[in-house]
C-alpha positions in Angstrom: 0.0 0.1 0.1 1.2 3.4 -1.0 1.3 6.0 1.6 -0.2 9.5 0.5 2.5 12.1 1.3 -0.2 14.9 1.9 -1.8 13.0 4.6 1.7 12.6 6.4 2.3 16.3 5.6 -1.0 17.3 7.0 -0.2 15.8 10.3 3.5 17.1 10.4 4.7 13.5 10.1 7.0 14.1 7.1 8.2 17.5 5.7 7.7 18.1 1.8 11.1 17.4 1.0 11.3 14.2 2.6 10.7 10.6 1.2 7.7 8.6 2.0 8.6 5.7 4.4 9.3 2.4 2.5 10.0 -0.4 5.0 7.5 -1.8 7.3 8.8 -0.5 10.3 8.8 3.0 9.0 5.3 2.6 7.8 4.2 1.5 11.2 6.0 4.2 12.9 4.2 6.7 10.6 1.0 5.0 11.2 1.4 5.6 15.1 2.2 9.2 14.4 -1.0 9.6 12.4 -3.2 7.9 15.1 -1.7 10.2 18.0 -2.0 13.2 15.7 -6.0 11.8 15.1 -6.2 11.7 19.0 -5.0 15.3 19.4 -7.4 16.6 16.4 -10.3 14.6 18.3 -9.5 16.3 21.8 -9.2 19.9 20.0 -12.5 19.3 18.2 -13.9 18.0 21.6 -13.1 21.1 23.4 -13.9 23.4 20.8 -17.6 22.0 20.9 -17.8 22.4 24.7 -16.4 26.0 24.1 -19.0 26.7 21.4 -21.8 25.3 23.7 -20.9 27.7 26.5 -20.2 30.7 24.4 -22.6 33.6 25.0 -21.7 35.4 21.5 -21.9 34.0 18.1 -18.2 33.7 17.1 -19.2 34.8 13.4 -21.1 38.0 13.8 -20.6 38.7 17.8 -24.4 38.6 18.3 -25.9 37.3 21.6 -26.6 33.6 21.7 -28.4 31.2 24.2 -25.8 28.9 25.7 -26.6 24.9 25.0 -24.3 23.0 27.5 -27.3 20.6 27.7 -26.2 19.2 24.2 -22.5 18.5 25.6 -21.4 15.1 26.9 -21.6 15.8 30.3 -25.0 17.6 29.9 -26.6 14.7 28.2 -25.6 12.5 31.1 -26.6 14.8 33.6 -30.0 15.1 32.2 -30.4 11.3 32.1 -29.5 11.0 35.8 -31.6 13.9 36.7 -34.8 12.8 35.0 -35.9 10.1 37.9 -35.6 12.3 40.9 -37.2 15.2 39.3 -40.3 12.9 37.9 -40.5 11.8 41.5 -40.2 15.3 43.0 -43.0 16.6 40.5 -45.4 14.0 41.3 -45.1 13.9 45.0 -45.7 18.0 44.9 -48.6 17.3 42.7 -50.2 14.7 44.8 -49.8 16.5 48.1 -51.1 19.7 46.5 -54.7 18.3 46.1 -54.8 16.3 49.5 -56.8 19.1 50.9 -54.1 20.6 53.2 -52.0 22.8 51.1 -54.1 25.6 49.5 -51.0 27.5 48.8 -50.0 25.1 46.2 -53.1 25.7 44.3 -51.6 27.9 41.6 -48.5 26.0 40.6 -50.3 22.8 41.0 -53.2 23.8 38.6 -50.7 25.0 35.9 -49.0 21.5 36.3 -52.3 20.0 35.6 -52.7 21.9 32.4 -49.6 20.1 31.1 -51.0 16.8 31.4 -53.3 14.9 29.3 -56.9 14.4 30.8 -56.3 10.6 31.1 -53.3 11.0 33.0 -54.3 13.5 35.5 -55.9 10.9 37.9 -52.7 8.5 37.4 -50.3 8.5 40.3 -47.3 7.8 37.9 -43.9 9.4 38.2 -43.1 9.1 34.4 -46.0 11.3 33.5 -44.0 14.3 34.4 -40.8 13.1 31.9 -41.5 16.0 29.6 -41.3 18.8 32.3 -38.6 17.2 34.0 -36.6 17.2 30.7 -37.6 20.8 30.1 -36.4 21.9 33.4 -33.2 20.1 33.3 -32.3 21.5 29.7 -33.2 24.9 30.7 -31.0 25.0 33.7 -28.0 22.6 32.2 -27.9 24.8 29.0 -25.7 27.3 31.4 -24.6 24.8 33.9 -20.8 26.0 34.0 -21.3 29.8 33.0 -24.3 30.4 35.5 -27.5 32.1 34.9 -29.7 34.6 36.9 -32.4 32.9 38.9 -35.1 35.1 37.2 -33.5 34.0 33.6 -33.8 30.4 34.6 -37.4 30.7 36.0 -38.7 32.6 33.0 -36.8 30.0 30.5 -38.0 27.2 32.2 -41.7 28.4 32.7 -41.8 29.6 28.9 -41.0 26.1 27.6 -43.3 24.4 30.2 -46.1 26.9 28.7 -45.4 25.9 25.1 -45.6 22.2 26.1 -49.0 23.1 27.6 -50.1 25.0 24.6 -49.1 21.6 22.5 -51.1 19.6 24.7 -54.1 21.8 24.2 -53.6 21.7 20.3 -53.2 18.1 20.3 -56.2 17.3 22.3 -58.6 19.8 20.5 -57.5 18.7 17.1 -55.1 15.9 16.9 -55.3 15.4 13.2 -54.2 19.3 12.4 -51.4 18.8 15.3 -50.0 15.5 13.7 -49.9 17.0 10.5 -48.3 20.2 11.6 -45.7 17.9 13.6 -44.9 15.9 10.7 -44.0 18.9 8.5 -41.8 20.2 11.0 -39.9 17.0 12.1 -37.0 17.9 9.6 -36.8 21.4 11.1 -34.4 22.1 14.1 -35.2 25.6 14.8 -37.1 25.9 18.1 -38.6 29.5 17.5 -39.6 28.5 14.1 -41.5 25.7 15.2 -43.3 27.6 17.8 -44.3 30.0 15.0 -45.8 27.3 12.8 -47.6 25.7 15.6 -49.1 28.8 16.7 -50.1 29.6 13.1 -51.7 26.4 12.7 -53.6 26.9 15.9 -54.7 30.4 14.8 -55.8 29.0 11.4 -58.0 26.7 12.8 -59.6 29.0 15.6 -57.9 27.4 18.6 -57.2 30.1 21.0 -55.0 29.4 24.0 -55.3 32.0 26.8 -51.7 31.3 28.0 -50.4 32.4 31.5 -49.9 35.6 33.3 -46.2 36.6 34.1 -47.2 35.8 38.0 -48.2 32.3 37.1 -45.0 31.8 35.1 -42.8 33.0 37.8 -44.4 30.8 40.2 -44.0 27.5 38.4 -40.6 28.2 37.0 -39.4 28.9 40.6 -41.0 25.7 41.7 -39.6 23.6 39.3 -36.2 25.2 39.7 -36.3 24.7 43.2 -37.3 21.0 43.0 -34.4 20.5 40.5 -31.9 22.2 42.9 -32.9 20.3 46.2 -33.6 16.8 44.3 -30.5 16.7 42.0 -28.0 18.6 43.9 -26.7 19.8 40.4 -27.1 23.4 41.3 -27.2 25.8 44.0 -28.8 29.4 44.2 -26.4 31.9 45.2 -27.1 35.5 46.3 -24.7 38.3 45.5 -25.0 42.3 46.0 -24.4 45.0 43.7 -22.6 48.4 44.5 -26.3 49.7 45.0 -26.9 47.1 47.5 -29.4 45.3 45.6 -29.1 41.5 45.4 -28.9 39.0 42.5 -29.7 35.3 42.8 -27.5 33.1 40.5 -28.1 29.6 39.5 -24.7 27.9 39.8 -23.2 24.5 39.6 -22.2 23.0 43.1 -18.7 22.1 43.6 -19.0 18.3 43.4 -20.9 19.0 40.0 -18.1 21.3 38.6 -15.5 18.5 39.9 -17.7 15.6 38.2 -17.9 17.6 34.8 -14.2 18.2 34.7 -13.6 14.7 35.4 -16.1 13.6 32.8 -14.2 16.0 30.2 -10.9 14.3 30.8 -12.5 10.6 30.5 -14.6 11.8 27.1 -12.4 13.8 25.4 -10.5 10.8 23.6 -13.6 9.1 22.7 -14.2 10.8 19.4 -10.5 11.0 17.7 -10.6 12.8 14.0 -10.4 9.2 12.3 -8.2 9.2 9.2 -7.8 6.2 6.7 -4.9 3.9 8.0 -1.6 4.0 6.3 -0.8 0.4 6.6 -3.0 -2.9 6.8 -5.1 -2.6 10.1 -4.1 -5.0 12.8 -6.0 -8.3 12.9 -8.8 -9.6 15.5 -7.1 -12.6 16.0 -6.5 -12.6 19.8 -10.0 -11.0 20.9 -12.6 -8.5 19.6 -10.5 -5.6 20.9 -7.1 -6.3 19.5 -7.6 -5.4 15.9 -7.6 -2.1 13.8 -5.6 0.7 14.7 -2.3 0.4 16.3 -3.2 2.6 19.4 -5.6 0.8 21.7 -7.6 4.2 22.5 -8.5 4.6 18.9 -10.4 1.1 18.5 -14.3 1.5 18.6 -15.6 -0.6 21.4 -19.0 -0.3 20.1 -18.0 -3.1 17.4 -18.0 -5.7 19.9 -20.8 -4.2 22.2 -24.3 -6.2 22.6 -27.4 -4.4 23.4 -26.8 -5.5 27.3 -23.5 -4.2 27.4 -24.5 -0.9 25.8 -27.3 -0.8 28.4 -24.8 -1.5 31.3 -22.7 1.4 30.0 -25.6 3.8 30.3 -26.4 2.5 33.8 -22.9 3.1 34.7 -22.8 6.5 33.6 -26.0 7.4 35.6 -24.5 5.6 38.6 -21.1 7.7 38.4 -23.2 10.8 38.7 -25.3 9.8 41.4 -22.1 8.5 43.2 -20.0 11.7 42.6 -23.1 14.2 43.6 
């Protein structure tokens, strides 16, 4: 197999005026250098993705943007591990709100009821709150390491939850039109665009949704934020004072969460190398399912030998790691 000199030059393995290695030993050494460069490029790409998710301004035009840390490798694991405790906390709150002893919960509980299908209101099932738990976790985890004000987090949670209630109203009022609109939007990724299209479809079919007042949104958003902080331990609310002695409450990751995130990044940064074609014949899989392919062990994709059960165990292990760490 002839080695493309351009590939070697790309990874600074050879200079332009040097000859392409010819012996098997030289080719294997060049392959190892290439694989090391692939790992380094993957690490660089990994951190570039993290930095982009954390960025509050767009790199191209400098305009403000929403951070999206919930899409990172650590954000996704935190969401998965936070869903179950959030589901239980919301369900417990909802059940207790209607036991006849907690009238002060009336507003928030009433709004929560509007986010449930009618057939689910009487069912004592934690899983019925999965969408609201996901919305709350995503809203908070989008800025888990860069922090956010409590007001911004509360309104972001409440706004997304209100959208969920509006879509539920749409679906139960006119399921056919809702399904058609959802099908048309399945290839679209922009949240604001989807929101406008759903609103247009509802208006076109005379489906009016009254919406919630600012006071109602604040109450529900604050409730979900407080439940998230107390049940998951991912974040804490800290109060600071400005020069004019005005206080601002921030939503910040706890020290344990930050420590776990840093460890997760270290473990994950080499998992997605910038893969290039090999310069020599791959190693064979004679010894075991993990022995073949690239010469550097870290580059060998474990998923080639993973069964469904093994993948499930890996997901469970990730969730348990979060729980143990926090």
